N, C-alpha and C positions, 0 to 999 in steps of 0.2 A: 548382441545376443537376440536370436529370433525367439518368438513366443514358444515354439516347440522346444528349443534348447533350454530356455528358462524353466519350462515345466519339468523337463527331464532333470535339470539340476536340483530343482526343489524336491522332486521325488527321491533322488539319491540322498539329499540332505536329511529328509524326514526319516528315511531308512537308517541312515548313519546315527541320527539322534536317538531314535527309539531302539535301534539294535545295540548300541553301546551303553545307553543310560537306563535301560529297563530290561526286564526279563521277558518281555513280550516276544513272541516268535517272529521277529522281523529279521530277514536275512540282509546283511550289509553286502551290497553287490560291488561297491567301489570303496577303496581305502586310500585314495590319493588326496592331495591337498585341496582340490576343488570340492570333493565330497566332504572333507573335514571342515572346510570353511562353511559350507551350507549346513552341515550337520550341527555345528556349534551355534550357528545363528538360529537353528530350529530347536535348540535345547529347551527353551522355555515352554515350547509346545509339549514336550515330553513331561515337563513338570506340571503342566496344566492337567494332563490326563491322570497322572499320579495323584495330584491334589484332589481332583474330582472323585476318584475312587476312594481316597482316604476320607473325604467329607461324607461320601455316601455311607461308608461303614459306620462312622460315628452317628450319622443321622438315623440310620436304621436301628441301631441299638437304643438311641433316645426314643424313637417311636415305639419300640417294644417295651419301654419302661425302665431302661438302664439309667444309672446315675451318671453325672458328669465325668467321674473318674474312669469308669469303664469305657465310656464313649471316647474319652481322650486317649486311653491306652490303645484302643483299636485304631484310632486315627493315626497315632504315631507308629503303630506296627505295620500298617499297610504299605507305606513308602519303603520300609525296610524289606518287606517281602517282594515288592515289585522291582526292587533294584538288587535283589539277592544279597542285601547287606553291603553292597559295593561301596557306597559312600561312608557308611559307618566303619567299614574295614579300613578305608583310606584315612579316615580321621584317626583311628587308633594307631595305624602305622606311622602317620605323620607325628602324632604325639610322642611315640616312642623314639622316632628319629630326632625330634627337637629336644626331648627330655634327656637324651643320652649325653648331650654336651660334647659329642665327638666331632672331629672334622667331617666335612661333607661326604667324602668317600665312605668312611666308616658308618656314618649316619644312614646313607642310602643303602648300604648293605644290611643294616639292621631293619630298615623298612621293607626289604624284600623277603625277609624271613617269614615263614608261615605262622609262627606263634605270635602272641600278643604279650607285650611286657607290661609292667606295672603302670607306666604312664598312660598306655593305651587303655587299660582297664578302667583306671580312675577317670579318664576323660570321657569314655563311653558312658560310665555310670552317671556322671553329673549332667552330661548333655541330654541323655534320655530322660533323666528325672526332670530336668528343666523343661523339656518339650511336653511331657505328660502333665506337669504341674501347670504350665501356661495354658495348655489346651483345656484342662479341667476347669480352670478359672473362667475361661471364655465360654465354655459350654454351660457353666453355671449361670452366666448372665443371659445367654440365649443360644438356642441351637444354631440360628443363622449366623451369629457372630463366630462361633466355633468352626462351623463349616467354611465360612469365608476365609478365616484364618488358615485353615488347612490348605486351601487352594492357593492363597496368596503366598504362603511361605514356601510351598513346593515350587512355584514359578520363580520366586526370588532366588531360591537355591540354585536353579539351573541358569538363571540370568547371570549369577556370579561366575559361572563357568564360561559363558559367552564373553564376558568382559575380561576374563583371565587369559583368553586366547588372542588378545590384541598384540600387535607388533611391539617388540621390545621386551617381551617376557620369554626368556629362552627355556629350552628343555634341560633338565638336569642329566638326562641320559640320552644316548643316541637312538634308543628303541622304546617301544611302549606307546601308550595312549598320549602321554605328555609330549613326546617327540612328534607324534602324528598331528596334533592340533595346535601346538605352541606357535604363536605368531600368525595363525592362519586367518584370523578374522580382522578385517580392516577396522580401525578405530571408529570411523564414522558409521559403519554398519552396526557395530556393537552398540554405539550410543543411540542409534535409531531404534534398535530393539528395546533398549532401556526406556526410551521415551514412550514407546507403545505400552510396555508393561506398567510404567508409571501412570499412564492415562487409564488403563484398565483398573489399576489399584484405586485410583481416585473414583472411578465409576462405581466400583464395588463398595467402597467406603461410604459413598454418598447415600447408599441405602440406609445408613444409620445416622444420617444428618450431615450438615455442612462440615462440622468438625470431624466426622467420621472419614470424609474424603481426605482431608489433610492428614489425619492420624494414620491412615493406611499408606499414604505416600511416604510419610516420614518413617514408617516401619520398614518399608522396602529400602529406603535410603540408608537406614541404620544397619540393616543386614548386609547391604553391599559394601558399606564402609568398613564394617568389621572384617568381611572377607578380603577386602583389598589390603587391610593391615596384616592379616595372616599371610596373604600372598607375598607382600613385600618382605616379610620376615623369612619366609621359606626360600625365596629367591636369594636372599642374602646368606642364608645358612647352607642351602643345598646347591646353589649355583643355578637354579632354575626350577621348573615344575615337573612333576611326575603325575601319573594317574592317581596315586595316593593323595597328593597335594590337592588335586581337583576334588576328590571326595571330601577332604577336610574343608575346602572352601564352601562346598555345597552345604554341609552340615552347619558350618559356622553362620553362613548367611541366613539359612532357614531358621535356625534356633534364635538368633538375635532378633530377626524380624518378628518371630512369634512372641518373644518376651516383650518387645516394644509395643505390641498390640495390647498387652495386658496393662500397660502403664497409662496414666492420664485419665 
């Protein structure tokens, strides 16, 4: 691959990542496997921007004199706005599909419906409460800790998507985002992105001391592990992944990493 070709592939990948994972006005110019591969490798970059904007909102409110709870609420709200609730909607639909206890075909049909059932409502309620509670606790300790957590968890959430696109994870449907990206990312490339994110997490955590570096890396690992467990269960129940499952993975990874940062 020539430098010009590599640059073009990277540009298409960034457009794919930001165009599908955020509401930013980025036009996806290619929807083929190469673009999907590059896009999902760039997914943590989309998370980085979302996390920085979320941290900025919480920091601004703190600067203006708001308490930890209000700063935490704003920080949790910004990612929902910047994704048009895409991941939260996927989490709710996946919870409804899993909670139905029905065979894969019926569960997938439930997930495609526009309404949200009781399992989805309950899941959203507790996940959002957990996110706000964890962020409020971190902001109460220090603004820097809360802001760093906002960025780190947003990146971890998108890294979970990169890892879920590895070979061996099939799509549950022949159409949709799940079919477009399933199996598109080589395992070595996904792991390389994970190592980069882990190194950045350690560097960010080091701002809070030697234990902080380890703590932040372990939080990322905990989030990814939880997402992989959810992924494994969804593949077993649905026969593969869908766009909704990807949303559930992102919210799972981000929430667990956030909670892990409050512990210890």
